[in-house]
Every structure is written in C-alpha cells, then in structure tokens.
mmCIF file as gemmi writes it, N, C-alpha and C atoms, coordinates in Angstrom:
data_model
loop_
_atom_site.group_PDB
_atom_site.id
_atom_site.type_symbol
_atom_site.label_atom_id
_atom_site.label_alt_id
_atom_site.label_comp_id
_atom_site.label_asym_id
_atom_site.label_entity_id
_atom_site.label_seq_id
_atom_site.pdbx_PDB_ins_code
_atom_site.Cartn_x
_atom_site.Cartn_y
_atom_site.Cartn_z
_atom_site.occupancy
_atom_site.B_iso_or_equiv
_atom_site.pdbx_formal_charge
_atom_site.auth_seq_id
_atom_site.auth_asym_id
_atom_site.pdbx_PDB_model_num
ATOM 1 N N . UNK Axp A 1 ? -60.918 0.918 52.687 1 0 ? 1 A 1
ATOM 2 C CA . UNK Axp A 1 ? -61.881 0.988 53.789 1 0 ? 1 A 1
ATOM 3 C C . UNK Axp A 1 ? -61.819 2.355 54.465 1 0 ? 1 A 1
ATOM 4 N N . UNK Axp A 2 ? -62.963 2.956 54.66 1 0 ? 2 A 1
ATOM 5 C CA . UNK Axp A 2 ? -63 4.257 55.328 1 0 ? 2 A 1
ATOM 6 C C . UNK Axp A 2 ? -63.279 4.059 56.812 1 0 ? 2 A 1
ATOM 7 N N . UNK Axp A 3 ? -62.459 4.691 57.626 1 0 ? 3 A 1
ATOM 8 C CA . UNK Axp A 3 ? -62.594 4.523 59.071 1 0 ? 3 A 1
ATOM 9 C C . UNK Axp A 3 ? -63.462 5.629 59.657 1 0 ? 3 A 1
ATOM 10 N N . UNK Axp A 4 ? -64.571 5.242 60.27 1 0 ? 4 A 1
ATOM 11 C CA . UNK Axp A 4 ? -65.47 6.227 60.865 1 0 ? 4 A 1
ATOM 12 C C . UNK Axp A 4 ? -65.393 6.166 62.386 1 0 ? 4 A 1
ATOM 13 N N . UNK Axp A 5 ? -64.858 7.21 63.011 1 0 ? 5 A 1
ATOM 14 C CA . UNK Axp A 5 ? -64.742 7.282 64.473 1 0 ? 5 A 1
ATOM 15 C C . UNK Axp A 5 ? -66.108 7.461 65.131 1 0 ? 5 A 1
ATOM 16 N N . UNK Axp A 6 ? -66.328 6.735 66.212 1 0 ? 6 A 1
ATOM 17 C CA . UNK Axp A 6 ? -67.599 6.868 66.924 1 0 ? 6 A 1
ATOM 18 C C . UNK Axp A 6 ? -67.541 8.06 67.864 1 0 ? 6 A 1
ATOM 19 N N . UNK Axp A 7 ? -68.389 9.032 67.617 1 0 ? 7 A 1
ATOM 20 C CA . UNK Axp A 7 ? -68.389 10.237 68.441 1 0 ? 7 A 1
ATOM 21 C C . UNK Axp A 7 ? -69.166 10.017 69.734 1 0 ? 7 A 1
ATOM 22 N N . UNK Axp A 8 ? -70.31 9.355 69.608 1 0 ? 8 A 1
ATOM 23 C CA . UNK Axp A 8 ? -71.127 9.151 70.803 1 0 ? 8 A 1
ATOM 24 C C . UNK Axp A 8 ? -71.468 7.676 70.973 1 0 ? 8 A 1
ATOM 25 N N . UNK Axp A 9 ? -71.179 7.143 72.141 1 0 ? 9 A 1
ATOM 26 C CA . UNK Axp A 9 ? -71.491 5.75 72.413 1 0 ? 9 A 1
ATOM 27 C C . UNK Axp A 9 ? -72.364 5.659 73.667 1 0 ? 9 A 1
ATOM 28 N N . UNK Axp A 10 ? -73.56 5.155 73.495 1 0 ? 10 A 1
ATOM 29 C CA . UNK Axp A 10 ? -74.48 5.055 74.635 1 0 ? 10 A 1
ATOM 30 C C . UNK Axp A 10 ? -74.461 3.642 75.196 1 0 ? 10 A 1
ATOM 31 N N . UNK Axp A 11 ? -74.24 3.547 76.5 1 0 ? 11 A 1
ATOM 32 C CA . UNK Axp A 11 ? -74.26 2.237 77.143 1 0 ? 11 A 1
ATOM 33 C C . UNK Axp A 11 ? -75.271 2.245 78.291 1 0 ? 11 A 1
ATOM 34 N N . UNK Axp A 12 ? -76.282 1.403 78.182 1 0 ? 12 A 1
ATOM 35 C CA . UNK Axp A 12 ? -77.304 1.349 79.228 1 0 ? 12 A 1
ATOM 36 C C . UNK Axp A 12 ? -77.225 0.014 79.954 1 0 ? 12 A 1
ATOM 37 N N . UNK Axp A 13 ? -76.994 0.082 81.25 1 0 ? 13 A 1
ATOM 38 C CA . UNK Axp A 13 ? -76.902 -1.154 82.032 1 0 ? 13 A 1
ATOM 39 C C . UNK Axp A 13 ? -77.919 -1.136 83.165 1 0 ? 13 A 1
ATOM 40 N N . UNK Axp A 14 ? -78.51 -2.292 83.404 1 0 ? 14 A 1
ATOM 41 C CA . UNK Axp A 14 ? -79.497 -2.394 84.479 1 0 ? 14 A 1
ATOM 42 C C . UNK Axp A 14 ? -78.946 -3.257 85.607 1 0 ? 14 A 1
ATOM 43 N N . UNK Axp A 15 ? -78.8 -2.654 86.767 1 0 ? 15 A 1
ATOM 44 C CA . UNK Axp A 15 ? -78.267 -3.377 87.911 1 0 ? 15 A 1
ATOM 45 C C . UNK Axp A 15 ? -79.332 -4.291 88.513 1 0 ? 15 A 1
ATOM 46 N N . UNK Axp A 16 ? -78.897 -5.384 89.147 1 0 ? 16 A 1
ATOM 47 C CA . UNK Axp A 16 ? -79.812 -6.329 89.794 1 0 ? 16 A 1
ATOM 48 C C . UNK Axp A 16 ? -80.652 -5.662 90.874 1 0 ? 16 A 1
ATOM 49 N N . UNK Axp A 17 ? -80.158 -4.559 91.406 1 0 ? 17 A 1
ATOM 50 C CA . UNK Axp A 17 ? -80.902 -3.859 92.456 1 0 ? 17 A 1
ATOM 51 C C . UNK Axp A 17 ? -82.122 -3.158 91.87 1 0 ? 17 A 1
ATOM 52 N N . UNK Axp A 18 ? -82.06 -2.858 90.581 1 0 ? 18 A 1
ATOM 53 C CA . UNK Axp A 18 ? -83.186 -2.182 89.943 1 0 ? 18 A 1
ATOM 54 C C . UNK Axp A 18 ? -82.8 -0.785 89.499 1 0 ? 18 A 1
ATOM 55 N N . UNK Axp A 19 ? -81.5 -0.525 89.474 1 0 ? 19 A 1
ATOM 56 C CA . UNK Axp A 19 ? -81.036 0.792 89.06 1 0 ? 19 A 1
ATOM 57 C C . UNK Axp A 19 ? -80.614 0.759 87.599 1 0 ? 19 A 1
ATOM 58 N N . UNK Axp A 20 ? -80.99 1.796 86.893 1 0 ? 20 A 1
ATOM 59 C CA . UNK Axp A 20 ? -80.598 1.884 85.487 1 0 ? 20 A 1
ATOM 60 C C . UNK Axp A 20 ? -79.459 2.879 85.336 1 0 ? 20 A 1
ATOM 61 N N . UNK Axp A 21 ? -78.309 2.386 84.934 1 0 ? 21 A 1
ATOM 62 C CA . UNK Axp A 21 ? -77.141 3.251 84.801 1 0 ? 21 A 1
ATOM 63 C C . UNK Axp A 21 ? -76.862 3.523 83.33 1 0 ? 21 A 1
ATOM 64 N N . UNK Axp A 22 ? -76.857 4.803 82.991 1 0 ? 22 A 1
ATOM 65 C CA . UNK Axp A 22 ? -76.572 5.18 81.607 1 0 ? 22 A 1
ATOM 66 C C . UNK Axp A 22 ? -75.227 5.884 81.548 1 0 ? 22 A 1
ATOM 67 N N . UNK Axp A 23 ? -74.341 5.339 80.754 1 0 ? 23 A 1
ATOM 68 C CA . UNK Axp A 23 ? -73.009 5.926 80.64 1 0 ? 23 A 1
ATOM 69 C C . UNK Axp A 23 ? -72.798 6.449 79.226 1 0 ? 23 A 1
ATOM 70 N N . UNK Axp A 24 ? -72.392 7.699 79.146 1 0 ? 24 A 1
ATOM 71 C CA . UNK Axp A 24 ? -72.173 8.296 77.836 1 0 ? 24 A 1
ATOM 72 C C . UNK Axp A 24 ? -70.686 8.455 77.582 1 0 ? 24 A 1
ATOM 73 N N . UNK Axp A 25 ? -70.222 7.797 76.537 1 0 ? 25 A 1
ATOM 74 C CA . UNK Axp A 25 ? -68.814 7.909 76.177 1 0 ? 25 A 1
ATOM 75 C C . UNK Axp A 25 ? -68.671 8.797 74.953 1 0 ? 25 A 1
ATOM 76 N N . UNK Axp A 26 ? -67.931 9.883 75.093 1 0 ? 26 A 1
ATOM 77 C CA . UNK Axp A 26 ? -67.691 10.754 73.95 1 0 ? 26 A 1
ATOM 78 C C . UNK Axp A 26 ? -66.258 10.56 73.481 1 0 ? 26 A 1
ATOM 79 N N . UNK Axp A 27 ? -66.131 10.054 72.256 1 0 ? 27 A 1
ATOM 80 C CA . UNK Axp A 27 ? -64.782 9.787 71.742 1 0 ? 27 A 1
ATOM 81 C C . UNK Axp A 27 ? -64.466 10.739 70.61 1 0 ? 27 A 1
ATOM 82 N N . UNK Axp A 28 ? -63.286 11.32 70.68 1 0 ? 28 A 1
ATOM 83 C CA . UNK Axp A 28 ? -62.852 12.232 69.627 1 0 ? 28 A 1
ATOM 84 C C . UNK Axp A 28 ? -61.812 11.547 68.758 1 0 ? 28 A 1
ATOM 85 N N . UNK Axp A 29 ? -61.452 12.166 67.662 1 0 ? 29 A 1
ATOM 86 C CA . UNK Axp A 29 ? -60.504 11.551 66.734 1 0 ? 29 A 1
ATOM 87 C C . UNK Axp A 29 ? -59.137 11.378 67.382 1 0 ? 29 A 1
ATOM 88 N N . UNK Axp A 30 ? -58.722 12.361 68.171 1 0 ? 30 A 1
ATOM 89 C CA . UNK Axp A 30 ? -57.389 12.302 68.762 1 0 ? 30 A 1
ATOM 90 C C . UNK Axp A 30 ? -57.425 11.7 70.164 1 0 ? 30 A 1
ATOM 91 N N . UNK Axp A 31 ? -58.528 11.895 70.868 1 0 ? 31 A 1
ATOM 92 C CA . UNK Axp A 31 ? -58.599 11.389 72.242 1 0 ? 31 A 1
ATOM 93 C C . UNK Axp A 31 ? -59.838 10.537 72.433 1 0 ? 31 A 1
ATOM 94 N N . UNK Axp A 32 ? -59.657 9.361 73.041 1 0 ? 32 A 1
ATOM 95 C CA . UNK Axp A 32 ? -60.804 8.496 73.332 1 0 ? 32 A 1
ATOM 96 C C . UNK Axp A 32 ? -60.903 8.291 74.832 1 0 ? 32 A 1
ATOM 97 N N . UNK Axp A 33 ? -61.547 9.235 75.505 1 0 ? 33 A 1
ATOM 98 C CA . UNK Axp A 33 ? -61.641 9.155 76.961 1 0 ? 33 A 1
ATOM 99 C C . UNK Axp A 33 ? -63.091 9.265 77.417 1 0 ? 33 A 1
ATOM 100 N N . UNK Axp A 34 ? -63.32 8.91 78.648 1 0 ? 34 A 1
ATOM 101 C CA . UNK Axp A 34 ? -64.659 9.024 79.21 1 0 ? 34 A 1
ATOM 102 C C . UNK Axp A 34 ? -64.914 10.475 79.593 1 0 ? 34 A 1
ATOM 103 N N . UNK Axp A 35 ? -65.775 11.132 78.817 1 0 ? 35 A 1
ATOM 104 C CA . UNK Axp A 35 ? -66.017 12.554 79.042 1 0 ? 35 A 1
ATOM 105 C C . UNK Axp A 35 ? -67.068 12.767 80.123 1 0 ? 35 A 1
ATOM 106 N N . UNK Axp A 36 ? -68.222 12.172 79.92 1 0 ? 36 A 1
ATOM 107 C CA . UNK Axp A 36 ? -69.299 12.392 80.876 1 0 ? 36 A 1
ATOM 108 C C . UNK Axp A 36 ? -69.961 11.078 81.25 1 0 ? 36 A 1
ATOM 109 N N . UNK Axp A 37 ? -70.219 10.898 82.521 1 0 ? 37 A 1
ATOM 110 C CA . UNK Axp A 37 ? -70.909 9.691 82.97 1 0 ? 37 A 1
ATOM 111 C C . UNK Axp A 37 ? -71.912 10.058 84.056 1 0 ? 37 A 1
ATOM 112 N N . UNK Axp A 38 ? -73.13 9.574 83.903 1 0 ? 38 A 1
ATOM 113 C CA . UNK Axp A 38 ? -74.148 9.889 84.896 1 0 ? 38 A 1
ATOM 114 C C . UNK Axp A 38 ? -74.993 8.663 85.169 1 0 ? 38 A 1
ATOM 115 N N . UNK Axp A 39 ? -75.57 8.603 86.347 1 0 ? 39 A 1
ATOM 116 C CA . UNK Axp A 39 ? -76.399 7.456 86.716 1 0 ? 39 A 1
ATOM 117 C C . UNK Axp A 39 ? -77.835 7.908 86.946 1 0 ? 39 A 1
ATOM 118 N N . UNK Axp A 40 ? -78.765 7.154 86.359 1 0 ? 40 A 1
ATOM 119 C CA . UNK Axp A 40 ? -80.177 7.477 86.54 1 0 ? 40 A 1
ATOM 120 C C . UNK Axp A 40 ? -80.782 6.525 87.567 1 0 ? 40 A 1
ATOM 121 N N . UNK Axp A 41 ? -81.354 7.09 88.606 1 0 ? 41 A 1
ATOM 122 C CA . UNK Axp A 41 ? -81.918 6.274 89.678 1 0 ? 41 A 1
ATOM 123 C C . UNK Axp A 41 ? -83.432 6.205 89.535 1 0 ? 41 A 1
ATOM 124 N N . UNK Axp A 42 ? -83.937 4.992 89.314 1 0 ? 42 A 1
ATOM 125 C CA . UNK Axp A 42 ? -85.39 4.833 89.186 1 0 ? 42 A 1
ATOM 126 C C . UNK Axp A 42 ? -85.986 4.461 90.523 1 0 ? 42 A 1
ATOM 127 N N . UNK Axp A 43 ? -86.942 5.243 90.969 1 0 ? 43 A 1
ATOM 128 C CA . UNK Axp A 43 ? -87.56 4.965 92.263 1 0 ? 43 A 1
ATOM 129 C C . UNK Axp A 43 ? -89.021 4.612 92.082 1 0 ? 43 A 1
C-alpha cells in the first residue's frame, strides 16, 4: 500500500448564525499542523 500524505485539506463549516467559516489545513510529510486559518463573513 502506498501512503499519500494530504497536503491541502479544505474544511467549510456553516454556523447557525449564518457565517461561513473556511479553514485551510496544510499538512506536510514531517509536520501536520494548522498553518493558515481564516473566516469568511457573509453579510
């Protein structure tokens, strides 16, 4: 079995308030940490 590391993981969550939060997880082969996270506010 060949193991393929996920480099980019997109997670989109919609809050009950009506806010759409998009979190971008960048995982590397040696380190799997939360690199960048931003929230998109829909008005």
